[in-house]
C-alpha positions as CSV (number, residue, x, y, z in Angstrom):
1,M,-27.1,20.6,-17.9
2,T,-26.3,17.1,-18.4
3,T,-25.7,15.1,-21.7
4,P,-27.3,11.4,-21.1
5,E,-30.6,10.7,-22.4
6,S,-34.1,10.0,-20.3
7,D,-35.7,6.5,-20.3
8,G,-37.5,6.5,-23.9
9,G,-35.7,9.4,-25.2
10,A,-35.2,9.7,-28.9
11,G,-33.9,6.5,-30.6
12,A,-34.9,3.9,-27.8
13,A,-36.3,1.1,-29.0
14,P,-38.5,-0.6,-26.1
15,D,-38.3,-3.9,-24.9
16,R,-41.2,-5.4,-26.3
17,G,-42.9,-8.5,-24.3
18,V,-40.7,-7.7,-21.1
19,R,-43.2,-6.7,-17.9
20,R,-41.0,-4.1,-16.4
21,M,-41.1,-3.6,-12.1
22,P,-42.8,-0.1,-11.0
23,G,-40.5,2.3,-10.3
24,W,-41.4,2.8,-7.1
25,S,-40.6,-0.8,-6.3
26,I,-37.1,-0.8,-7.9
27,D,-36.3,2.3,-5.7
28,L,-37.4,-0.1,-2.7
29,V,-34.8,-2.9,-3.8
30,A,-32.7,-0.4,-4.2
31,V,-32.7,0.9,-1.1
32,L,-32.9,-2.1,0.5
33,S,-29.6,-3.2,-1.0
34,F,-27.8,-0.2,0.5
35,V,-29.0,-1.2,3.6
36,L,-27.7,-4.9,3.9
37,L,-24.3,-3.7,2.4
38,A,-24.1,-0.9,5.7
39,F,-24.9,-4.0,8.1
40,W,-23.0,-6.6,6.0
41,V,-20.4,-4.1,6.6
42,T,-20.4,-2.7,10.5
43,A,-22.2,-6.6,11.1
44,R,-19.4,-7.7,14.0
45,F,-20.4,-4.2,15.9
46,W,-24.2,-5.0,16.1
47,V,-23.9,-8.6,16.9
48,N,-21.3,-8.0,19.6
49,P,-22.1,-5.0,21.8
50,G,-18.9,-5.0,23.8
51,D,-17.2,-4.9,20.5
52,G,-15.1,-1.9,19.1
53,V,-13.4,-0.8,16.2
54,R,-10.4,-2.9,15.9
55,D,-7.9,-0.9,13.8
56,N,-9.6,2.8,15.3
57,P,-10.8,2.5,18.5
58,S,-9.4,5.9,19.9
59,D,-11.4,7.8,17.2
60,Q,-14.3,5.6,18.2
61,A,-13.9,6.9,21.7
62,Q,-13.4,10.4,20.6
63,F,-16.7,10.1,18.2
64,Q,-18.7,9.0,21.4
65,W,-17.6,12.0,23.2
66,M,-19.0,14.2,20.6
67,M,-21.8,12.2,20.2
68,A,-22.3,13.2,24.2
69,H,-21.7,16.5,23.2
70,G,-24.4,17.2,20.9
71,A,-26.7,15.5,23.4
72,R,-25.7,17.6,25.9
73,V,-25.9,21.0,24.0
74,V,-29.9,20.1,23.5
75,T,-30.6,18.9,27.0
76,D,-28.3,21.2,28.7
77,F,-28.2,24.0,26.5
78,A,-24.1,23.8,26.5
79,Y,-22.3,25.9,24.4
80,P,-22.5,24.2,21.3
81,F,-18.4,25.6,19.9
82,T,-15.9,25.1,22.8
83,S,-16.5,22.3,25.6
84,D,-14.9,22.7,29.3
85,R,-15.7,18.8,30.0
86,M,-12.6,17.8,28.6
87,N,-9.1,19.5,29.0
88,V,-9.8,21.1,32.1
89,P,-9.2,24.0,32.9
90,D,-8.5,25.3,29.0
91,G,-11.2,23.0,27.3
92,V,-11.4,22.2,23.8
93,N,-12.7,23.9,20.4
94,L,-14.8,21.5,19.0
95,M,-15.1,23.8,15.6
96,A,-11.3,22.9,15.1
97,N,-12.5,19.5,16.1
98,T,-15.0,17.0,14.6
99,S,-18.0,17.9,16.3
100,V,-20.4,16.5,14.1
101,L,-23.2,19.0,15.4
102,S,-25.1,18.5,12.4
103,V,-25.2,14.5,13.1
104,S,-25.0,14.4,16.9
105,L,-27.9,17.3,17.7
106,P,-30.7,15.5,15.9
107,M,-29.5,12.0,17.4
108,T,-30.1,13.0,20.8
109,P,-32.9,11.1,21.6
110,V,-30.7,8.0,20.5
111,T,-28.0,8.8,22.9
112,V,-29.9,9.7,25.6
113,F,-32.1,7.0,25.9
114,F,-29.4,4.0,24.1
115,G,-26.4,5.4,24.8
116,P,-23.3,7.3,23.1
117,R,-22.3,3.9,21.4
118,A,-25.4,3.0,19.6
119,A,-25.4,6.9,18.5
120,F,-22.2,6.1,17.0
121,L,-22.6,2.8,15.6
122,L,-26.0,4.1,14.3
123,F,-24.4,7.4,12.8
124,L,-21.7,5.0,11.1
125,T,-24.2,2.6,9.7
126,G,-26.4,5.1,8.7
127,G,-23.9,7.4,7.1
128,L,-23.3,4.7,4.9
129,I,-26.8,4.1,4.0
130,A,-28.1,7.9,3.7
131,T,-24.4,8.6,1.4
132,A,-25.7,5.8,-0.8
133,V,-29.7,6.6,-0.7
134,A,-28.9,10.3,-1.5
135,W,-26.9,9.6,-4.8
136,Y,-29.1,7.4,-5.7
137,F,-31.9,9.7,-5.9
138,V,-29.8,12.5,-7.4
139,L,-28.4,10.3,-10.0
140,S,-31.8,8.5,-10.9
141,R,-33.6,11.7,-11.0
142,V,-31.2,14.4,-11.6
143,L,-28.1,13.8,-13.6
144,L,-29.2,10.4,-15.7
145,R,-33.0,9.2,-15.1
146,A,-31.8,5.5,-15.2
147,R,-32.3,3.4,-12.2
148,G,-30.4,0.7,-12.9
149,P,-26.8,2.9,-13.5
150,A,-27.5,5.1,-10.4
151,W,-27.8,2.0,-8.3
152,L,-24.3,1.0,-9.6
153,G,-23.0,4.6,-9.3
154,A,-24.4,5.2,-5.9
155,G,-23.4,1.9,-4.6
156,F,-19.8,2.7,-5.6
157,C,-20.2,6.2,-3.8
158,A,-20.9,4.8,-0.7
159,F,-18.8,1.4,-0.3
160,A,-16.0,1.9,-2.3
161,P,-12.5,0.7,-0.9
162,A,-11.8,4.1,0.7
163,M,-15.1,4.9,2.3
164,V,-15.1,1.2,3.8
165,S,-11.5,2.0,5.0
166,H,-12.8,5.4,6.8
167,A,-15.6,3.0,8.2
168,N,-13.0,2.3,10.6
169,A,-14.7,4.8,13.4
170,H,-14.8,7.9,10.9
171,P,-18.2,8.3,10.5
172,N,-18.0,12.0,9.7
173,I,-15.9,11.0,6.3
174,V,-18.4,8.1,5.4
175,S,-21.5,10.6,6.0
176,Q,-21.4,11.9,2.4
177,F,-24.7,12.0,1.9
178,V,-24.9,16.0,1.6
179,V,-22.4,16.4,-1.2
180,P,-25.0,14.7,-3.9
181,L,-27.7,17.6,-2.4
182,I,-24.9,20.3,-3.1
183,V,-24.4,18.6,-6.6
184,W,-28.2,19.2,-6.9
185,R,-28.6,22.4,-5.5
186,T,-25.7,23.6,-7.3
187,L,-27.2,22.6,-10.9
188,R,-30.6,23.9,-10.2
189,L,-28.7,27.6,-10.1
190,A,-28.9,27.5,-13.3
191,E,-32.7,27.8,-13.8
192,P,-34.2,30.8,-14.8
193,G,-36.0,33.1,-12.1
194,R,-35.3,31.2,-9.3
195,W,-31.7,32.5,-8.3
196,L,-33.0,33.1,-5.0
197,R,-34.9,30.2,-3.9
198,N,-32.1,28.1,-5.3
199,G,-29.7,30.4,-3.8
200,V,-31.1,30.0,-0.3
201,L,-31.5,26.4,-0.6
202,L,-27.9,25.8,-2.0
203,G,-26.7,28.2,1.1
204,L,-27.7,25.9,3.5
205,V,-26.9,22.7,2.5
206,I,-23.8,24.1,2.6
207,V,-23.8,24.7,6.1
208,W,-25.1,21.3,7.0
209,Q,-22.3,19.8,5.6
210,A,-19.9,22.2,7.0
211,F,-21.2,20.8,10.3
212,I,-20.4,17.3,9.6
213,N,-17.0,17.6,7.5
214,L,-15.4,20.9,6.0
215,E,-12.5,18.7,4.4
216,I,-15.3,17.2,2.3
217,L,-17.1,20.4,1.7
218,L,-13.4,22.1,0.2
219,M,-13.2,19.1,-2.0
220,T,-16.7,18.9,-3.0
221,A,-16.3,23.0,-3.9
222,I,-13.2,22.4,-6.0
223,G,-14.9,19.1,-7.5
224,I,-17.8,21.3,-8.7
225,G,-16.1,24.3,-9.9
226,V,-13.9,22.7,-12.3
227,V,-16.9,20.4,-13.6
228,V,-19.1,23.7,-13.9
229,C,-16.3,25.1,-15.3
230,A,-16.0,22.2,-18.0
231,L,-19.7,22.4,-19.0
232,V,-19.4,26.1,-19.6
233,L,-16.0,25.6,-22.1
234,G,-18.3,22.6,-23.7
235,R,-21.6,23.5,-24.2
236,P,-21.6,27.2,-25.3
237,E,-25.5,27.2,-25.3
238,L,-25.0,27.0,-21.3
239,R,-23.5,30.2,-21.3
240,R,-27.2,32.3,-21.5
241,R,-27.8,30.9,-17.7
242,V,-24.7,32.1,-16.4
243,R,-26.5,35.5,-14.6
244,P,-28.7,33.4,-12.8
245,F,-26.3,31.3,-11.9
246,T,-23.7,33.6,-10.7
247,A,-26.9,35.6,-8.8
248,G,-27.9,32.2,-7.0
249,L,-24.2,31.6,-6.3
250,A,-23.7,34.7,-4.7
251,V,-27.5,34.3,-2.6
252,A,-25.8,30.8,-1.4
253,A,-22.4,32.2,-0.5
254,A,-24.5,35.2,1.6
255,V,-26.3,32.7,3.2
256,A,-23.7,30.3,4.1
257,G,-21.4,33.2,4.9
258,V,-23.9,34.8,7.4
259,L,-24.5,31.4,9.0
260,L,-20.9,30.1,9.6
261,A,-19.5,33.3,10.4
262,Y,-19.2,33.1,14.1
263,P,-18.3,29.1,13.9
264,L,-15.4,30.0,11.4
265,Y,-14.3,32.8,13.6
266,V,-14.3,30.4,16.7
267,Q,-12.8,27.7,14.8
268,F,-9.8,29.8,13.3
269,F,-9.5,32.6,15.9
270,G,-11.1,31.0,19.1
271,P,-9.8,29.7,22.4
272,G,-8.0,26.6,21.3
273,A,-7.6,27.1,17.5
274,Y,-4.3,26.2,15.4
275,Q,-2.9,26.9,12.7
276,G,-2.5,23.8,10.9
277,L,-1.5,20.6,10.9
278,S,1.9,18.6,12.0
279,P,4.4,18.0,9.4
280,L,3.9,14.6,10.1
281,I,0.1,14.4,9.4
282,R,1.0,16.6,6.6
283,G,3.1,14.1,5.2
284,Y,0.3,11.4,5.1
285,S,0.4,10.9,1.0
286,T,-1.2,8.2,-1.0
287,D,1.4,5.6,-2.6
288,L,1.5,5.7,-6.3
289,A,1.1,2.2,-6.2
290,S,-2.1,2.2,-3.9
291,F,-4.0,3.2,-7.3
292,V,-3.8,-0.3,-9.0
293,A,-3.5,-2.6,-5.4
294,W,-6.6,-4.2,-3.2
295,S,-7.6,-2.9,0.1
296,G,-7.4,-5.1,3.2
297,E,-10.8,-4.3,3.5
298,S,-12.0,-5.9,0.2
299,V,-12.4,-9.7,-1.1
300,A,-9.5,-9.4,-3.2
301,G,-7.4,-7.8,-0.5
302,D,-4.5,-8.4,2.2
303,P,-4.4,-6.4,5.0
304,R,-0.7,-7.4,5.3
305,S,0.0,-6.4,1.5
306,S,-2.2,-2.9,1.9
307,A,-0.5,-2.0,5.4
308,R,2.9,-1.4,3.3
309,L,1.1,1.3,1.0
310,A,-1.1,3.2,3.7
311,K,-0.3,4.9,6.8
312,N,-3.0,3.1,8.6
313,A,-6.1,1.1,8.1
314,T,-8.5,4.1,7.9
315,E,-6.8,6.0,5.1
316,E,-6.6,3.2,2.3
317,N,-8.2,6.1,0.0
318,A,-7.4,4.6,-3.4
319,F,-7.1,1.1,-3.7
320,F,-9.0,1.1,-6.6
321,G,-7.3,-2.2,-8.3
322,W,-5.7,-2.2,-11.8
323,P,-9.2,-3.5,-13.5
324,L,-11.1,-0.4,-12.6
325,V,-8.2,1.7,-13.1
326,V,-8.4,0.3,-16.6
327,L,-12.0,0.5,-16.7
328,V,-12.1,4.6,-15.9
329,I,-9.5,5.2,-18.4
330,A,-11.7,3.4,-21.1
331,L,-15.1,5.3,-19.9
332,V,-12.9,8.8,-20.2
333,W,-12.0,7.6,-23.9
334,W,-15.2,6.1,-24.6
335,L,-17.6,9.0,-23.5
336,R,-14.7,12.2,-23.8
337,H,-17.1,14.3,-26.3
338,N,-19.4,14.6,-22.5
339,A,-18.3,17.8,-21.0
340,V,-19.3,16.3,-17.9
341,V,-17.0,13.5,-18.0
342,L,-13.8,15.5,-19.5
343,G,-14.7,17.9,-16.4
344,L,-14.8,14.8,-13.8
345,A,-11.8,13.0,-15.5
346,A,-9.9,16.5,-15.2
347,V,-10.8,17.2,-11.5
348,G,-10.0,13.4,-11.1
349,L,-6.5,13.8,-12.2
350,L,-5.7,17.0,-9.8
351,F,-7.2,15.1,-7.3
352,A,-4.9,12.3,-7.7
353,L,-2.0,14.6,-8.0
354,F,-2.8,16.3,-4.9
355,S,-3.1,13.3,-2.9
356,L,0.8,12.2,-3.9
357,G,1.9,14.5,-0.9
358,R,5.0,16.7,-1.2
359,E,7.3,13.8,-2.4
360,I,6.0,10.8,-4.7
361,R,5.9,7.4,-3.0
362,F,5.7,4.1,-4.6
363,D,5.4,0.8,-3.5
364,G,6.2,2.0,0.1
365,R,9.4,3.8,-0.8
366,D,10.4,8.0,-1.1
367,T,11.1,8.3,-5.1
368,G,12.7,11.6,-4.0
369,V,10.7,13.1,-6.7
370,P,8.8,16.7,-5.4
371,G,4.6,16.4,-5.8
372,P,2.7,19.3,-6.6
373,W,1.1,19.4,-2.7
374,A,4.9,21.0,-1.8
375,A,3.9,24.1,-3.3
376,L,0.4,24.4,-1.8
377,E,0.8,22.5,1.7
378,N,2.0,25.5,3.7
379,L,-1.1,28.0,2.2
380,P,-4.0,29.0,4.7
381,I,-6.7,26.7,5.1
382,L,-4.6,23.8,2.9
383,H,-2.1,23.5,5.3
384,S,-4.8,21.2,7.3
385,V,-5.9,19.4,4.7
386,V,-4.5,15.4,5.3
387,P,-3.0,15.0,1.6
388,T,-3.9,11.5,1.2
389,R,-7.6,12.4,1.4
390,W,-7.8,14.0,-1.7
391,S,-7.5,10.3,-3.2
392,L,-10.7,10.0,-1.4
393,A,-12.3,12.4,-3.1
394,L,-11.7,10.1,-6.4
395,T,-14.4,8.2,-4.9
396,P,-17.7,9.7,-6.3
397,I,-15.9,11.0,-9.1
398,I,-15.4,7.2,-10.6
399,G,-18.9,6.3,-9.3
400,V,-20.7,9.0,-11.7
401,L,-18.2,7.8,-14.2
402,L,-19.4,4.2,-13.5
403,A,-23.2,5.4,-13.7
404,L,-22.7,7.5,-17.0
405,G,-20.9,4.4,-18.5
406,A,-23.3,2.1,-17.3
407,D,-26.1,4.7,-19.1
408,G,-23.9,4.7,-22.1
409,A,-24.1,1.3,-22.7
410,R,-27.6,1.0,-21.7
411,R,-28.6,3.7,-24.4
412,L,-26.5,1.5,-27.0
413,A,-28.0,-1.2,-26.5
414,R,-31.5,0.2,-27.3
415,R,-30.5,1.3,-30.2
416,H,-29.1,-1.6,-31.7
417,P,-31.8,-4.6,-30.4
418,D,-29.6,-7.2,-32.1
419,A,-26.8,-6.6,-30.3
420,R,-28.4,-6.0,-27.1
421,P,-27.4,-9.5,-25.4
422,R,-23.9,-9.0,-26.6
423,I,-23.8,-5.6,-25.2
424,R,-25.3,-6.7,-22.0
425,F,-23.2,-9.6,-21.9
426,V,-20.1,-7.7,-22.7
427,T,-20.8,-4.9,-19.9
428,A,-22.1,-7.1,-17.1
429,T,-18.5,-9.3,-17.6
430,V,-16.5,-5.9,-17.8
431,L,-18.0,-4.5,-14.3
432,A,-18.0,-7.8,-12.7
433,M,-14.0,-8.0,-13.1
434,A,-13.2,-4.2,-11.8
435,L,-15.9,-4.7,-8.8
436,V,-16.3,-7.6,-7.5
437,P,-12.7,-8.1,-6.3
438,I,-13.3,-4.8,-4.5
439,L,-16.5,-5.8,-2.7
440,P,-16.5,-5.1,1.0
441,T,-16.1,-7.3,3.6
442,P,-17.3,-6.7,7.2
443,L,-14.7,-4.6,9.3
444,P,-12.5,-6.5,12.0
445,S,-14.0,-6.2,15.5
446,V,-12.1,-6.2,19.0
447,R,-13.1,-6.7,22.7
448,L,-13.3,-3.2,24.5
449,D,-12.3,-2.9,28.2
450,P,-15.5,-3.2,29.7
451,I,-16.1,0.7,31.4
452,P,-15.3,0.6,35.1
453,E,-18.1,0.5,37.7
454,F,-16.9,3.2,39.2
455,V,-17.8,5.2,36.8
456,T,-21.3,3.5,36.0
457,S,-22.0,3.8,39.6
458,G,-21.6,7.3,39.6
459,A,-18.9,7.0,42.3
460,W,-16.6,9.7,40.9
461,R,-19.2,12.3,41.7
462,P,-17.8,13.1,45.2
463,Y,-14.6,13.9,43.9
464,V,-15.6,16.4,41.2
465,A,-17.7,18.1,43.2
466,G,-16.2,22.1,43.6
467,G,-15.2,22.4,40.0
468,H,-12.7,19.1,40.0
469,S,-11.9,16.6,37.6
470,I,-10.7,13.2,37.0
471,V,-7.2,12.4,35.7
472,T,-6.4,9.1,33.9
473,L,-3.6,7.0,33.8
474,P,-2.6,6.6,31.2
475,L,-3.5,10.2,30.5
476,P,-5.8,10.1,27.3
477,D,-4.2,10.9,24.1
478,T,-4.1,9.4,20.5
479,T,-3.1,5.9,21.7
480,Y,-5.7,5.6,24.9
481,A,-8.8,7.2,24.4
482,D,-10.7,4.9,26.7
483,P,-11.3,7.8,29.5
484,L,-13.6,9.6,26.5
485,R,-15.7,6.3,26.7
486,W,-16.2,6.9,30.4
487,S,-17.0,10.6,30.2
488,A,-19.5,9.9,27.3
489,E,-21.2,7.5,29.3
490,T,-21.8,9.8,32.1
491,R,-23.1,12.6,29.4
492,L,-20.0,14.6,30.2
493,E,-20.9,15.3,33.5
494,M,-17.8,13.4,34.6
495,P,-15.3,16.5,33.2
496,L,-11.3,15.2,32.3
497,A,-8.0,16.3,32.5
498,R,-6.3,16.7,29.1
499,G,-7.7,14.0,26.5
500,Y,-7.8,13.3,22.4
501,F,-8.0,16.2,20.5
502,L,-6.6,18.7,18.1
503,Y,-5.0,21.5,20.0
504,P,-2.2,24.2,19.2
505,D,1.2,23.7,20.4
506,T,1.5,26.7,22.5
507,R,5.4,26.1,23.4
508,P,7.8,28.6,22.2
509,G,8.6,28.3,18.5
510,A,6.1,25.8,17.7
511,G,4.0,28.1,15.8
512,R,0.7,26.3,16.7
513,I,0.4,23.8,15.1
514,A,-1.8,20.8,15.7
515,L,-1.1,18.5,18.6
516,F,-3.3,15.2,19.1
517,T,-3.7,16.2,22.8
518,A,-2.5,19.3,25.0
519,P,0.5,20.3,25.1
520,P,3.1,18.4,27.2
521,R,3.3,18.9,30.9
522,P,6.1,17.6,33.4
523,T,3.8,15.1,34.7
524,S,2.4,13.9,31.5
525,S,5.8,13.7,30.0
526,F,6.7,11.6,33.2
527,F,3.8,9.0,32.4
528,D,4.2,9.1,28.7
529,M,7.8,7.6,29.8
530,I,6.8,4.7,31.9
531,R,4.5,3.7,28.9
532,R,7.2,3.6,26.3
533,T,9.8,2.0,29.1
534,D,7.1,0.2,31.4
535,A,9.6,1.1,34.2
536,V,9.6,4.0,36.8
537,P,12.1,6.5,36.6
538,P,14.2,8.1,39.0
539,I,11.8,10.5,41.0
540,T,13.6,13.7,42.2
541,P,11.8,16.5,44.6
542,Q,11.2,18.5,41.4
543,D,9.3,15.8,40.1
544,R,7.0,15.9,42.9
545,V,6.8,19.2,43.1
546,A,5.7,19.4,39.3
547,A,3.3,16.8,40.0
548,V,1.4,18.7,42.8
549,D,1.8,21.6,40.7
550,D,-0.1,20.1,37.6
551,L,-2.5,18.2,39.6
552,R,-3.5,21.6,40.8
553,Y,-3.3,23.5,37.5
554,W,-6.0,20.1,36.2
555,R,-8.1,20.8,39.2
556,A,-7.7,17.3,39.8
557,G,-10.3,15.8,42.7
558,A,-8.9,11.9,41.8
559,V,-6.4,9.7,39.6
560,L,-8.2,6.9,38.2
561,L,-5.9,3.6,36.8
562,D,-7.8,0.8,34.7
563,P,-6.0,-2.3,36.1
564,H,-6.7,-3.4,32.5
565,C,-4.5,-1.2,30.6
566,P,-0.8,-1.9,29.6
567,Q,1.8,-1.0,31.6
568,A,-0.8,-0.5,34.7
569,D,1.7,-1.5,37.6
570,A,4.2,0.4,36.4
571,L,2.1,3.2,36.4
572,R,0.4,2.5,39.7
573,R,3.9,2.4,42.0
574,G,5.1,6.2,39.9
575,M,2.0,7.7,40.7
576,T,2.2,5.9,44.4
577,E,5.6,7.0,44.3
578,L,5.2,10.6,42.7
579,T,2.4,11.9,45.4
580,G,3.3,9.6,48.5
581,I,-0.8,8.7,48.5
582,D,-2.1,4.6,48.9
583,P,-4.2,4.1,46.0
584,V,-7.4,2.1,47.0
585,R,-8.9,-0.7,44.9
586,T,-12.5,0.5,44.2
587,G,-15.1,0.0,41.6
588,G,-12.7,-1.5,39.0
589,V,-10.1,1.2,39.5
590,W,-6.8,2.2,41.4
591,L,-8.1,5.2,42.8
592,W,-5.7,8.2,44.3
593,D,-7.6,10.9,46.5
594,V,-5.7,13.5,45.7
595,R,-8.2,16.6,46.8
596,P,-5.7,17.2,50.1
597,L,-3.1,17.6,47.6
598,V,-5.0,20.2,45.7
599,D,-6.8,22.1,47.8
């Protein structure tokens, strides 16, 4: 269902006297280049074992916890879709969060023998490599059958600015290696006589992607749907294959539907299910100026300049730079007779418009102009999509366009041997101008506070006996997720009160939109105030009663405070005055034994 000619096709003039490398050696060089690039991007984390992701330590802690959960499912036969090891006593709906079971389960040996940090880092680095390798083989074996253009397109798909930005502790998003497999298996649906086999295989890879990231799966489905429609409209001869295609698609939908029915039921209707993201997160949109700007993680970029155009360092989803934008427009015009190119251009424009959000921003300022997403953001399913990530979906679209363009230039050079040197020079120059400025730089790292000896030694165990939990100060949330690293190090045997996760706001009138932790309680609000002001507010008898009630609700056995965290002195004074219990300094933490209060 593609138009590019294969190597040695009709009209191709062979290069005489040129000794070609064997195909397998070219594949090996391509894969090694992807490995080197991935380790280049994550180099600082490998070189310094005590370092973490500077721009997103909270998500790193969350994914380390998720890797520990996957290992616990395998080793302890724990229920995979929810967990009671965080947010005691209510637990967490892991289907409604980023549980990444497709990766955490098979990586159990790494997590068990080398720890959750090693598993997280291997997940992050391996996700980049696997994405590039999968795109390379699908492009070179299915879509183009040309290794050089496939290498170019695959490299962009895995290491474009948006992917490197999300490598700041979003391994579930950079691990897009199933996406090209879905593309491949979808194209195979048109094969006559194999609709059942091809439908089953497509259904299985859809399920695989569903347990990595559903947001990417949704975007992939929409993108493939638009391209397939463009192919049917632009190439009438393909209409003869509609019957096997639709039959295989029905089989794929049935297989995926059966296997995902229960997990999706848990996600949307189980305990801890929420109904859309908060208006703040749904306001995360792509700045119109960012499409022609440079990412802070690229050679030509400046983190201070890019910060004005993105919500944070992990959401630089566009940032292609003006030379690449010009090149993509030129490629679409040059290859406009190719139905695949027109389909890619259509879905790319659609995603770019969606990414602008409910109100278009330009150069860091609101324009007051409503975006197309305003009419869609409150629809079911779509109300859980972060708008700016629609521009992330432009990365594989542009990667495939670059591969098609490079393949077109290659075939043009073969048809015109006399002009071959000039064509190659122009192609190399244009690609260098567009791609060299956006080459990735190593991700910045930061020294993480070590896990306290109280945790690593197991001294916490007596305090969780009988179903108790550990309460940490500060209470863990999106801004302080270190306790998730602590719990992950214990293989989740140390249960936590509250945590960092998506959870419905169950307060009256809140509409069950997602919070980034459990709904506030009087004691959590008390300590949030201390964190904001670095001072202990006046404490009333009602505050002390509420504190005991909350500690009982959390089934607290002990309260821990890391002395290294900000506002540690004020938090220690506040907890002592609130409970009347003097803390003990042990194992690198302040410890309040609250079992007498709770029991």
